[in-house]
Steps between C-alpha positions, in 0.01 A plus 500: 500500500521817699308802373349821631160447662220699338263700713190339355647153562561587861140622544377171361719314748341694783163357404611136549575318819792581722650160432486555126675835543782345695562240232507772234780673688705181492481431126455812293314485168647623174363853508580739218704798608306826498660811649271645762529806723351303785582139589253269667509532877489216750359729771719312745842547648768262381482310829123465473529366146767247601299398807186427297669311213534127560791458260701757702452341842871423542583862417260609772669263746847623400399864555363419845811303602729777375301771680459708185120532498505879540697547176246299302204668670583867556810613307422676171678546168639149473499211255451158653638191326288223651614136468218246494481174694679304228794742523536451875471122476781494243715731714450285810586181311810643332634639827403192704266684737203301635290813551515879488579507871818302434642787293721718723295812568755755366530301175121487460475875561772567244324280243171686546660845503662431164147443367395853602592768246516856632310651208171446320563290190191445288548382142199716404721805559581668164856554623542122504339437162827404326561125515810314619656804663570398860500783752679468835293570811613495864356232727458496874796270554741752342551324168347574161228332298475545123143515368388494138258330263501329163331635187192299601511653848623195684665652806862409569712514813876551464502480123851489345664380822624153587147378564160653425141411586161561342223667698190280502234759587573871469361844581270413788449844652462492877422799721868532591682399181518258209513121526670258260458127573785261412560126496847532652689643793711753312836642597759749384714364218786727405484645148685282253819621342782360293672272749688315226733773383816355342795474735842468337635327811259205456510197272271198470574132462240230426492124545234254383348188653692175447192292580134597546185295542208443735369209701137398559369328811234233546429273205780655294771477768699266275473706183787712363421833328853598397416565133200723574522856372340623824588479867165460676442599861187446710441437872169343601581246772880512452540145366174398329397435141492872416813606687794607286837646597764649273868411515791696350874451517759772435880494498623822663849438366354599161524865610812638335504875560691657789358741758300538819153345474250771590185330371400153385166404349361167385283591201228264379279549193133454586286303257194503728401604851164528671649815659317455830758706687607205717853401599723344237810367676857408413699245702845342486495119505779299668581278200635572154508129416225517237446581135188622324468161326510303826313710758156389619288580804583163658879549478525877550684638803286781639620808694572475872570871554275812476432670168773735379272732300133560436271715287128547449359333193359737240409529132860585419710389203801435723553400863817635661626347824751714689770254612762761587499426872513126438799538268693724737443273800545163326758603236424185299810375317330293229183292467186602690159333481191720547134410545194711414182451701167677536341615822368201697143413393477810279391281205660743255652391172825665392676389183857608428688460173767230514820520297323286238230761434503603133426872546534612863833576667645215710553520877801717577684668785615856438778643717575871521864565585676819601858617502485580871664839439203727582466690828200610708494803730271559798393861444296522820278311739261690729337370817121470500308643795135399527205467736357168610276355229619750238579416137812649340555498123875475431667724243846620397522715811509180708740295290704566187774292343669603174738339254247327273152560364233495770341183359839322512567578868345212694466499878483173694347512848737354758309611811153642564348699788302302755224761532358524150501398138682610188260472205548510123174514308292227664805301616611506864877480469703251703864436573656419163238696302621747239402839364672757282606862526235563235237366743615757755518781243141428392359469855431130465633406846312578823571423865196432719547522876317234703340759730648356819874511568717810516874546477756455223523212255715457191446399141834349394560475126755385247504677163624342178498602139479279194868552428617341826556798731387460861435720806445318827361593840283795395302592814172691481386583853129521579411686818146448631367747757 
């Protein structure tokens, strides 16, 4: 647990070996909070502290690669959020980078600059004594970071937004600011709001699985599990004794309501999940010639096309697969067979309620339909002019569409510039990616120039609302000088 470090504790730490001190900075003890007019001092700059702490070696390397050493060594009046080695290893794995040097330099610089708050934020400050009251502070990448703490003085980053993180070690006072160590690479996550306001132009229609079961490989390849109350999924070797895949069949002709489909979700009740945060995938299989009482691993017809939807497993009560794009492209007339599978060799168990489960909701597909009578208006779009390597945070001045609530106006990227990256949170957006007007309004979208090419490139967008309105060929010009 994160607490404020007492002065006497710090003096004791000074009397032990340097190695022992470095470990203490990685895992903070449960100190009682005692307000003090003077926090313990490291008597080092932030860069010196990072450079002499083994568990922050990847942070040191990232700073050197990004060319930001002077900020960490000489600039004053800052708060430094410092990710440890575990944070960087997770970031590299999730973004499929082999090393820090594989991260495009402008993206790495932007990541680090978001971790530098342009103010001194020490939870020992009486002005910050109140708990769970996030305060917005500017960061060096132009976005905001919300800092706060719990009643037990566990520091929080971006509390009450879409995603928040706990600070692992807080209030390390360097010569040029305050250091807070974290287990994660953090990023801006727009403040949450009510994105589910009722819309009179929308209706919902729901269908339920006709058949659902799972198959088990290896020694149980010939066993049928059609009467089981659970659909079990696990991927170890793909077809061994512990490998299980879920099968579901739906009849899309069961939808009865009229309208334009604006959203379609397959909703599954979760009985159990390890919640490892690994891929949980949905496929379409080429055969509907099975029933839950006849299907086994040795007679199942497996998918021969890529997954149609995926999510990250978590300790959730429901898994929702977004199958909107699949539905609009395939327009299935009647029966469709789906297969659920875990990430290859993830060895994670996920158990979903079947339609036979006595208490949990059965597998269902929920369609949101609109009248198609709404209308969107392009209020304005303003060209972006920027220097090579610069980061621009988009706002309403750059792009504004009206006609629906900001959360209901969804942009789809049709074309991206060749000389940079459009980023939402920690996600580098690609052709086909989506973001909302609310993301723009809340400064959740940034464009990072690659630092090399100049000239003019376009971001080409299509805007849709949940009621079926559409605006095509919205062009946001980016001019790099």
